Phi, psi and omega in degrees: 000136183287311187221135166249129177252118180261121181237100170288141182209157177209113181055060178233040184299328184289328189270341190295317178299317180295318180296318179297317179296322182291316179295315178302317177299315178298316180297318180292320180298328182257003174061041178270143162276134190207170169217149176243117183255109179261124182247108182278112184270060174071041181298148177256002174260206183261029181303317183293323178294327179291320178298316176301317178298317179297323179295323179297322179285326179215119181293350177286348175269122182239151186223147171229132179240126174278150180289332175214178182282115180252338179118162183297324181297315180298318177300312181296318184299320179288323178295319179294332184293323187258354182292133186241358181290151175298326176239134180248125180252131172249143176206156179279162185268000187268013178069010174277343171262135184263124174297343177296347178281342188302313179304315182292323177295314181299317179303318180292329175291309191274322184270317180270357174062033173284149173281318178225141171235117185257141175287150177233110175278081188292321174248119186245157180247013179277171175298127180297325186275318187271339184234308186294313182294310179300324178297319179296316179295319176299313180295325178293317180295321179292318174303312183297316183287321190267336185077010179256121187260081171248149180281328190224086179292336185273358179296125181286346181269105182219161178233144182222146162295146182301325182292338178292311185289339178276351184252002180236160175236124182253128184208170180060239174247029187286353181300334178290339189244024179306313177307321184287322178297322176295321180296318178295335180270007172101007179268139191232344187261106181246126179247167183216140178224133174291127182235160181284136174246117186264150174298146179293129182267322183230151173067198184228165181292149185258001183247142175244193184295330184299339180300327181284326176293313182296323184299315181292321178298318181291326177299313180297321182295312185291325176298318179291309185294318180298326182270326190239013182297318182280340183215072183297337179296331179299328179274301183292324180293320181296309183289326177295320179292318178298316179298313183293319178298317180300312180296323182293317179297320178297320181294319178298319181296317179295321177296314177296320180296321181295319187276335187243338188233313188232125185274004181296138180304143181297320181287356180263003182247129182302332181296332180298316183288325175299315181293321182296313180297318179301316180294321179294314180300316180298320179293320181296313179300316180297321178294319176301319177296319179297313178296320175302316179297317178300318181294317182296316183288342179255003181286152182294339181254021184298335178239035176268104185238145180277117178257121188282322187204161174219152174242130179056000000 
């Protein structure tokens, strides 16, 4: 199969028939074999009934329905599990992403050999105050932290090699950081394409201000997990050792000072409590690293590595 189109959705009953028709037209014009995987994230409207109706009209439309709302990351993760196309395209269901971009995105994956091609909505129709400005700040912070220089991490329109989506697990709010998840899995070629951003035709946006707070928290989480998941002792043990050594050196200084230079009681000096707190924190960090290492070494994925190729 040439292309799998994964469409996460939540309360988008009005736009689904038009989106399916648009995707079908683009695919037929370019003679692609394809599937459309619509993942209903616990909609409270008639989105699932619409998906069922579209499937009856065309078996190329496939559907997954969540029992409740889990979020976009969960929807993408389930869609990725069943996607079988050589190229996997993700797009939102609100018609703000244009299916006309699909041929160019596919070409960049197959001919330019990118692992991921991310859309860049250079011109947007969202509110400048509530979405555009926060998005720019979010993207700048993500570029700085991840070392991946994309303008728009949050764009739902992306193209992937199939092996990329099979190598990552998307959860929480991690759909914003799929390029970073792919980087931690060993993929290095990231492309970007300016794509059309269309005004919303139906309904209202499903995201609020809290997505940016959650996004930054998830960025910190994924940076830590990606780097120290296999060896948490390297993080906790290093900082714990430094903290304990600092406290111990201060404690030695106070002890020597008391017996040879200053007869003031140790407990009457603020440095004593600083040294004590530093040694306690250092011990706790070291212990946290030790426990983390035990959990990591006994985890079911402790020896789960991405293998690119084999011979014989």
